VMD Tcl script that draws the C-alpha trace (Angstrom):
set ca {
  {-29.60 -82.97 53.05}
  {-26.01 -81.43 52.20}
  {-25.36 -84.64 50.08}
  {-27.61 -83.12 47.49}
  {-24.43 -81.91 45.72}
  {-24.43 -78.27 44.41}
  {-22.58 -77.03 41.29}
  {-19.28 -78.31 42.49}
  {-20.34 -81.73 42.71}
  {-18.80 -82.33 46.27}
  {-20.04 -81.73 49.81}
  {-19.67 -78.08 51.21}
  {-16.22 -77.80 52.72}
  {-16.36 -78.20 56.51}
  {-14.08 -75.85 58.33}
  {-15.21 -76.00 62.24}
  {-13.97 -77.97 65.00}
  {-16.00 -81.15 64.30}
  {-14.41 -81.23 60.67}
  {-10.86 -80.65 62.18}
  {-11.31 -83.53 64.60}
  {-12.40 -85.77 61.71}
  {-9.20 -84.97 59.68}
  {-7.09 -85.58 62.74}
  {-8.61 -88.82 63.43}
  {-8.09 -90.01 59.83}
  {-4.43 -88.61 59.92}
  {-3.67 -90.89 62.85}
  {-5.01 -94.14 61.19}
  {-2.91 -96.84 59.79}
  {-4.18 -98.77 56.88}
  {-5.72 -101.46 58.92}
  {-7.64 -99.11 60.97}
  {-8.71 -97.10 57.79}
  {-9.90 -100.42 56.13}
  {-12.07 -101.33 59.18}
  {-13.57 -97.72 59.20}
  {-14.24 -97.99 55.43}
  {-16.20 -101.22 55.86}
  {-18.44 -99.20 58.54}
  {-18.67 -95.95 56.64}
  {-19.76 -97.19 53.15}
  {-22.74 -99.21 54.30}
  {-23.91 -96.45 56.73}
  {-23.75 -93.72 54.14}
  {-25.50 -95.82 51.57}
  {-28.37 -96.64 54.12}
  {-28.59 -92.94 54.84}
  {-28.90 -92.26 51.14}
  {-31.67 -94.83 51.03}
  {-33.60 -93.31 53.98}
  {-33.29 -89.79 52.66}
  {-33.85 -90.23 48.83}
  {-36.06 -93.43 48.58}
  {-38.03 -93.51 51.78}
  {-37.96 -89.77 52.73}
  {-37.29 -90.64 56.47}
  {-33.79 -89.39 57.16}
  {-32.33 -90.41 60.57}
  {-29.58 -87.86 60.81}
  {-29.43 -84.19 59.84}
  {-27.42 -82.84 56.89}
  {-24.49 -81.83 58.97}
  {-23.90 -85.30 60.44}
  {-24.18 -86.81 57.05}
  {-21.64 -84.40 55.73}
  {-19.11 -85.27 58.39}
  {-19.51 -88.99 57.70}
  {-18.99 -88.45 54.09}
  {-15.97 -86.14 54.44}
  {-14.43 -88.85 56.62}
  {-14.80 -91.40 53.87}
  {-13.34 -88.84 51.46}
  {-10.17 -88.32 53.55}
  {-9.73 -92.04 54.10}
  {-9.85 -92.66 50.41}
  {-7.54 -89.79 49.48}
  {-4.93 -91.20 51.89}
  {-5.38 -94.86 51.06}
  {-6.69 -95.01 47.41}
  {-6.62 -98.83 47.31}
  {-9.41 -98.73 49.96}
  {-11.95 -97.10 47.57}
  {-14.78 -99.67 47.11}
  {-16.83 -100.03 43.89}
  {-19.88 -99.09 45.83}
  {-18.44 -96.03 47.46}
  {-20.79 -93.13 47.43}
  {-17.96 -90.86 46.63}
  {-17.86 -92.51 43.18}
  {-21.01 -90.46 42.37}
  {-19.00 -87.38 42.11}
  {-17.50 -86.65 38.79}
  {-15.51 -89.45 37.10}
  {-13.46 -89.53 33.86}
  {-15.03 -88.58 30.53}
  {-15.42 -91.32 27.81}
  {-14.54 -90.87 24.20}
  {-17.70 -92.24 22.84}
  {-20.92 -94.15 23.85}
  {-20.52 -97.76 23.04}
  {-23.68 -99.91 22.26}
  {-25.51 -101.50 25.05}
  {-27.32 -104.73 24.28}
  {-30.52 -105.56 26.13}
  {-30.72 -109.37 26.69}
  {-34.53 -108.90 27.22}
  {-35.79 -106.46 24.76}
  {-36.97 -102.99 26.29}
  {-40.48 -102.48 24.66}
  {-42.68 -99.42 24.38}
  {-46.40 -99.23 25.36}
  {-49.49 -98.80 23.31}
  {-51.44 -95.44 24.07}
  {-54.95 -94.74 25.13}
  {-56.41 -91.18 24.97}
  {-59.77 -91.74 26.38}
  {-61.86 -93.68 28.76}
  {-63.42 -95.55 25.86}
  {-59.87 -96.54 24.78}
  {-59.16 -98.06 28.24}
  {-62.57 -99.99 28.21}
  {-61.55 -101.36 24.69}
  {-58.16 -102.20 26.18}
  {-60.08 -104.62 28.63}
  {-62.93 -105.81 26.45}
  {-64.64 -104.82 23.10}
  {-68.18 -105.94 22.52}
  {-70.32 -105.67 19.34}
  {-73.86 -103.92 19.14}
  {-75.34 -107.15 20.39}
  {-73.18 -107.08 23.56}
  {-71.11 -110.00 22.37}
  {-67.36 -110.01 23.41}
  {-65.17 -109.44 20.55}
  {-61.89 -108.36 21.75}
  {-59.70 -106.96 24.49}
  {-57.61 -108.80 26.93}
  {-60.60 -110.18 28.82}
  {-61.40 -112.26 25.50}
  {-57.79 -113.41 25.23}
  {-57.76 -114.67 28.98}
  {-61.28 -116.29 28.73}
  {-60.27 -118.06 25.41}
  {-56.99 -119.28 27.21}
  {-58.97 -120.45 30.21}
  {-57.02 -118.24 32.57}
  {-59.97 -116.50 33.97}
  {-63.73 -117.26 34.47}
  {-66.57 -115.20 33.22}
  {-67.24 -113.39 36.43}
  {-63.50 -112.92 37.42}
  {-62.34 -109.25 37.77}
  {-59.01 -108.25 36.44}
  {-56.99 -106.40 38.87}
  {-54.70 -103.66 37.59}
  {-51.77 -101.35 38.90}
  {-52.03 -97.73 37.95}
  {-48.81 -95.73 38.38}
  {-47.59 -92.32 36.86}
  {-46.11 -92.49 33.36}
  {-42.76 -90.82 33.82}
  {-41.71 -88.03 31.37}
  {-38.13 -88.87 31.17}
  {-35.28 -91.03 29.49}
  {-35.83 -94.84 29.54}
  {-32.76 -96.62 31.25}
  {-31.66 -100.12 31.98}
  {-29.45 -100.58 35.09}
  {-27.40 -103.98 35.45}
  {-26.35 -105.50 38.84}
  {-24.16 -108.50 39.06}
  {-24.06 -110.21 42.40}
  {-25.64 -107.08 43.99}
  {-23.11 -104.51 42.60}
  {-24.03 -101.81 39.89}
  {-21.99 -102.49 36.79}
  {-23.76 -100.88 33.70}
  {-26.41 -98.89 32.30}
  {-27.81 -98.28 28.91}
  {-30.46 -96.33 27.05}
  {-33.52 -97.90 25.45}
  {-32.37 -97.44 21.83}
  {-34.38 -99.31 19.54}
  {-35.43 -101.78 22.38}
  {-32.58 -104.15 21.50}
  {-29.46 -102.13 21.51}
  {-29.20 -98.77 23.07}
  {-26.06 -96.75 24.20}
  {-23.99 -97.44 27.18}
  {-24.32 -94.47 29.72}
  {-22.83 -96.24 32.73}
  {-20.46 -93.29 33.45}
  {-23.25 -90.81 33.75}
  {-25.88 -92.89 35.49}
  {-23.37 -93.95 38.11}
  {-23.25 -90.33 39.32}
  {-27.04 -90.13 40.15}
  {-27.47 -89.78 43.76}
  {-30.55 -92.27 44.10}
  {-29.09 -95.05 42.05}
  {-27.79 -97.64 44.66}
  {-24.26 -98.75 43.84}
  {-25.10 -101.96 45.83}
  {-28.25 -103.77 46.38}
  {-29.98 -103.83 49.82}
  {-29.95 -107.44 50.13}
  {-27.64 -110.34 51.61}
  {-28.83 -112.67 48.86}
  {-28.67 -110.75 45.46}
  {-29.40 -112.59 42.29}
  {-26.46 -113.18 40.09}
  {-27.72 -110.85 37.53}
  {-30.53 -108.18 37.95}
  {-31.67 -105.72 35.38}
  {-33.80 -102.81 36.56}
  {-35.71 -100.58 34.27}
  {-37.15 -97.10 34.78}
  {-36.66 -93.43 33.74}
  {-34.06 -90.71 34.46}
  {-35.73 -87.37 34.90}
  {-35.39 -84.10 36.68}
  {-36.57 -83.31 40.29}
  {-38.70 -80.23 39.36}
  {-37.74 -78.07 42.33}
  {-34.01 -78.68 41.50}
  {-34.56 -77.98 37.84}
  {-36.10 -74.62 38.53}
  {-33.29 -73.73 40.89}
  {-30.76 -74.86 38.25}
  {-32.37 -72.58 35.69}
  {-32.54 -69.65 38.21}
  {-28.65 -70.06 38.72}
  {-28.26 -69.88 34.94}
  {-30.13 -66.92 34.40}
  {-28.26 -65.13 37.22}
  {-25.04 -66.07 35.41}
  {-26.44 -64.68 32.08}
  {-27.02 -68.01 30.50}
  {-29.90 -69.15 28.58}
  {-32.30 -71.36 30.87}
  {-33.20 -74.97 29.77}
  {-36.70 -75.01 28.68}
  {-37.52 -78.91 28.72}
  {-36.73 -81.02 31.74}
  {-37.09 -84.17 29.56}
  {-34.87 -83.20 26.76}
  {-32.43 -81.65 29.31}
  {-32.30 -84.98 31.02}
  {-31.71 -87.02 28.01}
  {-28.96 -84.54 26.90}
  {-27.29 -84.75 30.14}
  {-27.14 -88.58 30.50}
  {-25.96 -88.82 26.89}
  {-22.96 -86.62 27.46}
  {-19.45 -87.95 27.24}
  {-18.46 -85.91 30.45}
  {-20.21 -87.21 33.45}
  {-19.70 -84.10 35.40}
  {-22.83 -82.40 34.50}
  {-24.92 -85.48 35.43}
  {-23.31 -85.58 38.77}
  {-24.16 -81.81 39.53}
  {-27.73 -81.80 38.28}
  {-30.82 -82.71 40.28}
  {-31.51 -85.98 38.42}
  {-33.44 -88.87 39.50}
  {-33.81 -92.60 38.46}
  {-37.31 -93.93 39.14}
  {-37.53 -97.75 38.81}
  {-40.68 -99.10 37.35}
  {-39.98 -102.70 36.25}
  {-37.32 -105.62 35.96}
  {-35.82 -107.18 32.84}
  {-34.04 -110.12 34.25}
  {-33.42 -111.67 37.69}
  {-36.67 -110.80 39.59}
  {-40.01 -112.57 39.09}
  {-42.73 -112.05 41.65}
  {-46.44 -113.03 41.67}
  {-47.80 -109.60 41.10}
  {-46.52 -106.23 39.58}
  {-47.21 -104.44 42.87}
  {-45.01 -107.03 44.70}
  {-42.35 -106.31 42.18}
  {-42.51 -102.42 42.80}
  {-42.47 -103.01 46.59}
  {-39.34 -105.38 46.22}
  {-37.60 -102.96 44.10}
  {-38.29 -100.29 46.73}
  {-36.69 -102.75 49.33}
  {-33.72 -103.30 47.23}
  {-32.90 -99.52 47.30}
  {-34.66 -98.08 44.20}
  {-36.99 -95.06 44.28}
  {-40.29 -96.20 42.76}
  {-43.51 -94.65 41.57}
  {-46.44 -94.52 43.93}
  {-49.10 -96.94 42.63}
  {-52.86 -97.82 43.09}
  {-54.40 -101.11 42.89}
  {-57.77 -101.25 40.87}
  {-60.31 -103.93 40.56}
  {-61.64 -103.76 37.05}
  {-61.23 -100.90 34.35}
  {-63.83 -98.54 35.94}
  {-61.66 -98.29 39.07}
  {-58.62 -97.58 36.59}
  {-60.42 -94.89 34.99}
  {-61.30 -93.25 38.37}
  {-57.61 -93.75 39.54}
  {-56.26 -92.02 36.28}
  {-58.60 -89.13 36.98}
  {-57.50 -88.79 40.54}
  {-53.78 -88.91 39.58}
  {-54.57 -86.25 36.71}
  {-55.97 -83.78 39.36}
  {-52.71 -83.90 41.37}
  {-50.15 -84.70 38.59}
  {-48.61 -81.03 39.11}
  {-48.00 -81.67 42.79}
  {-45.74 -84.40 42.02}
  {-41.92 -83.62 42.46}
  {-41.14 -84.80 38.87}
  {-42.98 -84.53 35.50}
  {-45.53 -87.18 34.27}
  {-47.41 -86.93 31.02}
  {-50.01 -89.79 31.72}
  {-50.62 -92.91 33.69}
  {-49.60 -96.53 32.98}
  {-52.03 -99.32 33.45}
  {-50.64 -102.87 33.98}
  {-52.38 -106.14 34.77}
  {-51.12 -106.94 38.17}
  {-51.19 -110.75 38.00}
  {-47.76 -111.90 36.64}
  {-49.19 -115.26 35.54}
  {-51.98 -113.50 33.37}
  {-49.28 -111.27 31.96}
  {-47.51 -114.41 30.60}
  {-50.75 -115.66 29.16}
  {-51.22 -112.41 27.40}
  {-47.75 -112.08 26.10}
  {-46.55 -109.48 23.58}
  {-47.28 -107.97 20.24}
  {-44.34 -106.75 18.03}
  {-43.15 -103.73 20.09}
  {-45.29 -103.88 23.24}
  {-46.83 -105.96 25.92}
  {-50.67 -106.92 25.52}
  {-50.93 -106.54 29.40}
  {-50.07 -102.82 29.67}
  {-51.25 -99.52 28.17}
  {-50.28 -95.88 28.63}
  {-52.95 -93.35 29.09}
  {-51.88 -89.78 27.78}
  {-53.24 -86.74 29.59}
  {-54.60 -84.05 27.09}
  {-52.25 -80.94 27.02}
  {-52.77 -78.31 29.83}
  {-54.53 -75.16 29.18}
  {-53.52 -71.81 30.90}
  {-54.29 -67.98 30.52}
  {-51.91 -65.26 30.57}
  {-51.85 -61.63 29.63}
  {-50.59 -60.71 26.28}
  {-47.78 -58.09 26.60}
  {-47.04 -57.23 23.06}
  {-46.98 -58.54 19.51}
  {-43.64 -58.34 17.50}
  {-43.27 -59.02 14.08}
  {-40.19 -61.06 12.89}
  {-38.76 -61.37 9.46}
  {-37.63 -64.79 8.21}
  {-35.22 -66.05 5.58}
  {-37.65 -65.52 2.68}
  {-38.85 -62.22 3.93}
  {-42.16 -63.47 5.32}
  {-43.31 -61.32 8.30}
  {-44.61 -63.57 11.20}
  {-46.33 -62.07 14.31}
  {-45.12 -63.44 17.62}
  {-46.97 -62.97 20.89}
  {-45.01 -61.71 23.75}
  {-46.52 -63.20 27.00}
  {-46.30 -62.65 30.78}
  {-44.27 -65.74 31.38}
  {-46.39 -68.70 32.37}
  {-45.67 -72.41 33.12}
  {-47.59 -74.96 31.08}
  {-47.05 -78.44 30.33}
  {-43.80 -78.39 32.37}
  {-42.01 -75.35 30.68}
  {-42.14 -71.74 31.05}
  {-43.70 -69.96 27.96}
  {-42.64 -66.38 27.12}
  {-43.38 -66.27 23.31}
  {-45.86 -68.04 20.98}
  {-46.19 -67.65 17.18}
  {-49.50 -66.26 15.85}
  {-48.65 -67.65 12.30}
  {-50.06 -65.10 9.90}
  {-52.48 -62.11 9.59}
  {-55.35 -64.36 9.46}
  {-54.73 -66.08 12.61}
  {-53.88 -63.00 14.46}
  {-56.78 -60.81 13.23}
  {-59.66 -62.89 12.45}
  {-59.24 -66.36 13.89}
  {-58.91 -65.90 17.68}
  {-61.55 -68.05 19.49}
  {-63.38 -66.49 22.51}
  {-63.25 -68.67 25.58}
  {-65.20 -68.06 28.83}
  {-62.33 -69.47 30.81}
  {-58.99 -71.20 30.13}
  {-60.62 -74.64 30.73}
  {-63.95 -73.86 28.96}
  {-64.90 -74.78 25.48}
  {-65.20 -71.81 22.99}
  {-68.17 -69.60 23.11}
  {-70.69 -70.23 20.26}
  {-73.32 -68.05 18.78}
  {-77.20 -68.73 18.27}
  {-76.28 -70.71 15.10}
  {-73.81 -73.03 16.98}
  {-70.84 -71.42 15.30}
  {-67.75 -70.59 17.32}
  {-67.32 -66.82 18.09}
  {-64.18 -65.52 16.70}
  {-62.54 -62.07 16.90}
  {-59.35 -60.15 16.28}
  {-56.55 -60.04 18.82}
  {-56.51 -56.70 20.82}
  {-54.27 -54.72 23.13}
  {-54.61 -55.95 26.75}
  {-55.98 -59.29 25.84}
  {-55.50 -62.35 28.00}
  {-54.82 -65.37 25.70}
  {-55.48 -68.97 26.30}
  {-52.50 -71.08 25.74}
  {-51.55 -74.74 25.52}
  {-48.53 -76.70 24.28}
  {-49.47 -78.68 21.20}
  {-48.26 -82.18 21.74}
  {-46.72 -80.93 24.93}
  {-44.12 -79.29 22.76}
  {-45.13 -76.29 20.75}
  {-46.65 -73.30 22.67}
  {-50.01 -72.61 20.84}
  {-52.51 -69.84 21.44}
  {-55.89 -71.18 21.19}
  {-57.80 -67.91 21.67}
  {-58.51 -65.16 24.12}
  {-60.69 -64.80 27.22}
  {-64.14 -62.97 26.90}
  {-63.50 -60.13 29.03}
  {-65.36 -56.66 29.35}
  {-62.21 -54.90 29.05}
  {-61.93 -55.84 25.35}
  {-64.61 -53.54 24.49}
  {-63.04 -50.50 22.78}
  {-59.41 -51.92 22.93}
  {-57.29 -51.32 19.93}
  {-56.81 -54.19 17.59}
  {-53.31 -55.51 16.61}
  {-52.53 -55.06 12.98}
  {-49.71 -55.73 10.72}
  {-47.26 -52.98 10.06}
  {-47.19 -51.47 6.49}
  {-43.27 -51.27 6.44}
  {-40.73 -53.90 7.33}
  {-39.83 -53.87 11.11}
  {-36.17 -54.49 10.34}
  {-35.39 -52.56 7.23}
  {-38.34 -50.21 6.69}
  {-39.06 -51.35 3.17}
  {-42.63 -51.38 2.16}
  {-44.30 -54.83 2.54}
  {-45.85 -56.77 -0.18}
  {-49.16 -58.67 0.26}
  {-49.37 -61.88 -1.73}
  {-52.90 -63.00 -2.15}
  {-53.88 -66.63 -2.42}
  {-56.74 -66.93 -5.00}
  {-57.63 -70.31 -3.71}
  {-57.73 -69.54 -0.15}
  {-58.20 -65.75 0.35}
  {-57.70 -65.97 4.11}
  {-54.21 -67.12 3.58}
  {-52.32 -63.87 2.71}
  {-48.48 -63.83 2.69}
  {-47.07 -60.60 3.92}
  {-43.45 -60.42 2.94}
  {-40.46 -57.83 2.83}
  {-39.25 -57.92 -0.76}
  {-35.91 -56.26 0.19}
  {-34.02 -59.70 0.37}
  {-30.39 -59.17 0.86}
  {-30.94 -55.53 1.79}
  {-32.79 -56.60 4.78}
  {-30.53 -57.40 7.67}
  {-33.01 -60.08 9.23}
  {-33.27 -61.88 5.88}
  {-29.63 -61.78 5.24}
  {-28.69 -63.18 8.63}
  {-31.34 -65.93 8.30}
  {-30.14 -66.63 4.67}
  {-26.58 -67.04 5.95}
  {-27.70 -69.23 8.76}
  {-29.52 -71.57 6.26}
  {-26.64 -71.47 3.78}
  {-24.11 -72.55 6.43}
  {-26.50 -75.01 8.04}
  {-25.45 -78.75 8.49}
  {-27.74 -79.97 5.82}
  {-26.60 -77.30 3.38}
  {-22.92 -76.05 3.01}
  {-22.14 -77.36 6.62}
  {-19.88 -74.48 7.62}
  {-18.93 -75.54 11.22}
  {-18.13 -72.67 13.46}
  {-20.47 -70.01 11.73}
  {-23.10 -69.54 14.44}
  {-25.80 -66.93 15.04}
  {-23.60 -64.60 17.01}
  {-20.85 -64.54 14.54}
  {-23.19 -64.07 11.64}
  {-24.68 -61.10 13.49}
  {-21.24 -59.43 13.74}
  {-20.29 -60.22 10.16}
  {-23.50 -58.47 9.03}
  {-23.37 -55.61 11.33}
  {-19.89 -54.61 10.43}
  {-20.70 -54.97 6.72}
  {-18.10 -57.76 6.16}
  {-20.66 -60.17 4.61}
  {-23.71 -58.72 2.59}
  {-24.45 -62.06 0.75}
  {-23.41 -65.67 1.06}
  {-20.66 -65.45 -1.59}
  {-18.84 -62.85 0.59}
  {-18.26 -65.79 3.14}
  {-15.63 -67.14 0.57}
  {-13.44 -63.98 0.76}
  {-13.07 -63.91 4.61}
  {-9.66 -64.55 5.86}
  {-7.94 -65.11 9.33}
  {-6.88 -61.34 9.61}
  {-10.48 -60.10 9.18}
  {-11.89 -62.75 11.46}
  {-9.41 -62.87 14.29}
  {-10.30 -59.45 15.86}
  {-13.98 -60.22 16.07}
  {-15.47 -61.01 19.66}
  {-14.92 -64.49 20.81}
  {-12.77 -65.37 17.86}
  {-8.75 -65.15 17.98}
  {-6.26 -66.55 15.60}
  {-7.10 -70.27 16.07}
  {-10.88 -70.01 15.74}
  {-10.56 -67.70 12.74}
  {-8.25 -70.34 11.08}
  {-10.63 -73.17 11.77}
  {-13.58 -71.19 10.36}
  {-11.55 -70.30 7.17}
  {-10.78 -73.97 6.72}
  {-14.42 -74.98 7.19}
  {-15.41 -72.36 4.58}
  {-12.93 -73.94 2.19}
  {-14.14 -77.26 2.68}
  {-17.76 -76.22 1.89}
  {-16.85 -75.37 -1.71}
  {-17.39 -78.97 -2.72}
  {-20.60 -80.00 -1.32}
  {-23.01 -82.30 -3.36}
  {-25.42 -80.50 -5.90}
  {-28.43 -81.30 -3.84}
  {-27.04 -79.68 -0.65}
  {-25.78 -76.50 -2.89}
  {-29.35 -76.23 -4.17}
  {-30.86 -76.33 -0.68}
  {-28.33 -73.84 0.59}
  {-29.44 -71.33 -2.08}
  {-32.70 -71.02 -0.22}
  {-35.12 -71.30 -3.13}
  {-38.64 -70.69 -1.76}
  {-40.58 -74.09 -1.17}
  {-37.41 -76.01 -2.25}
  {-36.62 -78.21 0.84}
  {-33.99 -80.96 1.11}
  {-36.32 -83.63 -0.60}
  {-37.18 -81.33 -3.59}
  {-33.34 -80.17 -3.88}
  {-32.56 -84.01 -3.99}
  {-35.22 -84.57 -6.73}
  {-34.00 -81.66 -8.89}
  {-30.45 -82.91 -8.67}
  {-31.33 -86.30 -9.67}
  {-33.66 -85.20 -12.35}
  {-31.56 -82.59 -14.22}
  {-27.86 -83.84 -13.00}
  {-26.51 -80.15 -13.14}
  {-27.07 -76.63 -11.84}
  {-27.09 -75.27 -15.50}
  {-29.72 -77.66 -16.46}
  {-32.00 -76.63 -13.71}
  {-31.39 -72.80 -14.35}
  {-32.45 -73.62 -17.91}
  {-35.37 -75.55 -17.16}
  {-38.92 -74.33 -18.22}
  {-42.27 -74.97 -16.29}
  {-42.93 -78.32 -18.31}
  {-39.55 -79.65 -17.44}
  {-40.09 -78.83 -13.82}
  {-43.52 -80.39 -13.64}
  {-42.18 -83.35 -15.11}
  {-40.26 -84.18 -11.97}
  {-42.22 -86.21 -9.67}
  {-43.35 -84.30 -6.59}
  {-43.07 -80.80 -8.05}
  {-46.34 -79.10 -8.44}
  {-47.34 -75.64 -10.09}
  {-46.62 -73.73 -6.98}
  {-43.13 -75.07 -6.45}
  {-42.41 -74.87 -10.15}
  {-43.55 -71.13 -10.06}
  {-41.23 -70.38 -7.15}
  {-38.26 -72.11 -8.94}
  {-38.89 -70.17 -12.06}
  {-39.13 -66.96 -10.18}
  {-35.84 -67.63 -8.51}
  {-33.95 -68.70 -11.66}
  {-35.22 -65.80 -13.61}
  {-34.17 -63.12 -11.12}
  {-30.90 -61.38 -12.24}
  {-29.87 -60.86 -8.51}
  {-30.01 -64.57 -8.00}
  {-28.16 -65.36 -11.17}
  {-25.53 -62.82 -10.17}
  {-25.00 -64.43 -6.73}
  {-24.66 -67.92 -8.22}
  {-21.93 -66.43 -10.62}
  {-20.15 -64.77 -7.61}
  {-20.28 -68.25 -5.74}
  {-18.86 -70.17 -8.58}
  {-16.13 -67.39 -9.02}
  {-15.37 -67.90 -5.38}
  {-14.65 -71.58 -5.92}
  {-18.14 -73.11 -5.08}
  {-18.12 -76.14 -7.54}
  {-21.97 -77.07 -7.70}
  {-20.79 -80.45 -9.02}
  {-22.74 -82.43 -11.47}
  {-24.50 -85.52 -10.31}
  {-22.68 -88.88 -11.21}
  {-25.23 -91.26 -12.44}
  {-23.90 -94.73 -11.45}
  {-25.07 -97.80 -13.23}
  {-28.45 -98.88 -12.31}
  {-28.14 -101.73 -9.65}
  {-31.62 -103.18 -9.65}
  {-30.88 -105.39 -6.56}
  {-30.04 -102.09 -4.64}
  {-33.11 -100.37 -5.63}
  {-35.62 -102.55 -3.76}
  {-37.70 -99.47 -3.00}
  {-37.85 -98.24 -6.48}
  {-41.02 -96.09 -7.31}
  {-42.32 -96.50 -3.64}
  {-43.23 -93.24 -1.89}
  {-42.81 -92.79 1.94}
  {-43.84 -90.30 4.61}
  {-41.95 -90.20 7.93}
  {-43.45 -89.08 11.14}
  {-42.39 -89.38 14.84}
  {-39.18 -90.32 16.50}
  {-37.52 -93.51 15.29}
  {-35.57 -95.59 17.93}
  {-32.29 -95.95 16.39}
  {-32.07 -93.44 13.53}
  {-32.94 -89.94 12.67}
  {-35.51 -89.17 10.13}
  {-32.90 -87.65 7.96}
  {-30.93 -91.00 8.15}
  {-34.11 -93.00 7.31}
  {-34.96 -90.63 4.39}
  {-31.29 -91.02 3.05}
  {-31.65 -94.81 3.33}
  {-34.94 -94.74 1.44}
  {-33.68 -92.55 -1.38}
  {-30.51 -94.76 -1.76}
  {-32.79 -97.87 -2.27}
  {-34.78 -96.01 -4.97}
  {-37.70 -94.76 -2.79}
  {-38.94 -91.18 -2.55}
  {-39.71 -89.33 0.70}
  {-42.49 -86.67 0.74}
  {-43.91 -84.51 3.42}
  {-47.82 -85.06 3.34}
  {-49.85 -88.17 3.20}
  {-52.12 -88.90 0.24}
  {-53.76 -91.76 -1.44}
  {-50.51 -91.96 -3.59}
  {-48.35 -92.72 -0.55}
  {-47.18 -96.28 -0.21}
  {-45.99 -96.28 3.27}
  {-45.95 -94.16 6.40}
  {-43.10 -94.80 8.64}
  {-44.26 -94.03 12.21}
  {-42.24 -93.68 15.30}
  {-42.81 -92.52 18.82}
  {-45.20 -89.35 19.24}
  {-46.51 -89.69 15.56}
  {-49.27 -87.21 15.08}
  {-51.69 -86.17 12.40}
  {-49.78 -87.91 9.59}
  {-50.40 -91.33 11.31}
  {-54.01 -90.52 11.65}
  {-54.27 -89.49 7.91}
  {-52.55 -92.82 7.01}
  {-55.00 -94.79 8.98}
  {-58.01 -92.86 7.52}
  {-56.73 -93.45 3.92}
  {-55.75 -97.12 4.57}
  {-52.04 -96.59 3.76}
  {-49.55 -99.23 4.98}
  {-47.99 -98.16 8.24}
  {-44.38 -99.36 9.23}
  {-42.48 -99.08 12.48}
  {-38.52 -98.96 12.08}
  {-38.27 -102.61 11.96}
  {-40.64 -102.84 9.18}
  {-38.83 -100.34 7.13}
  {-35.42 -101.99 7.76}
  {-37.19 -105.27 6.57}
  {-38.23 -103.39 3.41}
  {-34.73 -102.09 2.92}
  {-33.19 -105.56 3.26}
  {-35.80 -107.01 0.87}
  {-37.13 -109.29 3.58}
  {-40.67 -108.02 4.09}
  {-43.51 -109.91 2.63}
  {-45.59 -107.49 0.71}
  {-48.31 -110.07 -0.38}
}
mol new
graphics top color blue
foreach p $ca { graphics top sphere $p radius 0.5 }
foreach p [lrange $ca 0 end-1] q [lrange $ca 1 end] { graphics top cylinder $p $q radius 0.2 }
display resetview
């Protein structure tokens, strides 16, 4: 229908006789007649929205709807006092907000435990020992509570697991008043201004007897057809298309300006209620939400866990036919009384679980292999592919990592969905990547495009293999091969031409100016490319000699932007020592190691003078990292650049060592690994708080790790921690440690 607003966010202008008659009729109205007409139009338009967006059974065509909508618009323009809070015209635009205030959930919004196999689902219902005795699962809890009998079958609801942004809507006396993100489950961000603009969020509940307060929970996500059309328009306009519907939806809703949300094809799909609506079953709740005006998931009722497993398989077969993205299925005990008996664990209900589908695999032809040069000169092969959609995004490029992966480690597959081919000895058959290959691709964790191998095709016979170049593809310098005696297959191929290689220089400048390094706001990729191409900057220290007269003539600059950039460069002269060290780009010295070096030595000069023994004495620095640091600090070119930076006013301030406050160092000596997405803080923020409390943050899990802090979508580090028996914390557990309130006995 035409009320699927386009880029302008308003219905298409109507210029024919019918539209003119509507305008004339409104012009002839007095305020009383207009008020009476508004009282008719608003409920009628809301009903047509509901019929179209929720039920999919429109009663009128787009043109008729547009005329009614335009009539309401004209009346509200002429009589602004008649614009009702539930008017559908309020979904168009709106005023931007200055910030996102906190949004408190009166009933916590919890997450779900995950299942990855049929056996995980069976264990969710019941776990038995080798003798067949019931040892766990929800059946045991319900039996122990006397809530079910031995022969009773548990009924479940299976519904799609939406891949969007979790949101809570608040209705008071039937009117929409607020919306907030999940956040940490207790406090999120107020996004009322953007959610109000979504076309299928009812401004008023479809009931004559609404509860005083109702909170409805669900997800905001893109309608896929609309998302693809939006990207097509962006590409036509020369703009970069959005790759990920989920992240784009989250970013849109969290903008301060509601305009983009009102123009984009976003949906709110309801799946539960927080307050104000309790029904005997979850299925009845979904039906009631739909009757109140909300778009809801389809669902399937299942008697017992085997029916659940079959329903999840059926949903998986048609998941890509749905109009929006899902990444799994949600299984809930249907009976509300049984839900109450089962209750909750710390962050999730015992009566529900989310099944995650494995990543999709597809095959697509390999067009070419290009070799990119990174900041440290490492040359990485990147596969350029015939664009293919996998896991909800269009993939055009995928890294091949290194020579070993590209040349010797490609698995052979009979088909995109088959298991790798194996030889007579049972070993996987592997081959080098060849011209004309068709590759098998998946998105690792539904995020990173990953080439698993190649299809076994007769055309491969006699095709030329892809090989590394001997010279740098950017500057032409002869490449070095750095062998790894411990792991011969891990050869690093590097361009040694550092600042003489344009690709390395641009990447080094980007790293140097980054937010976590010198934080030079306004120095983006395109500007860096201009500075390098024109020879205005040949090393980081040159940045501190730029002035407004030099910068203003550059593309997309001008006097004001140039002045802002010069001011940002000036501010960067006094960054903390750890950030200056990180900005220098010492190989294998990341943020954590830079922080450790600054704390251990206290000054740049002490670090430059340190020998191998002194470096190895710093906790967390091993022989390889120490070797890299010594190579850097003994290179005259690096020492010259540090001198140039100092001459340009970069301070490299010594670390001030405050008096030790034992009370503040509650994590003294404890080692942490962070993984996954935390609810209310970034991993950087969590790391900073751990370090401030005396702890240490490292990248990999080992037996010396004291804690792993695991957020949403935690991966292999969580599995490693479980294998080694390392204590695992969620965000609440970390906060308790920081506050000194966690019982570690």
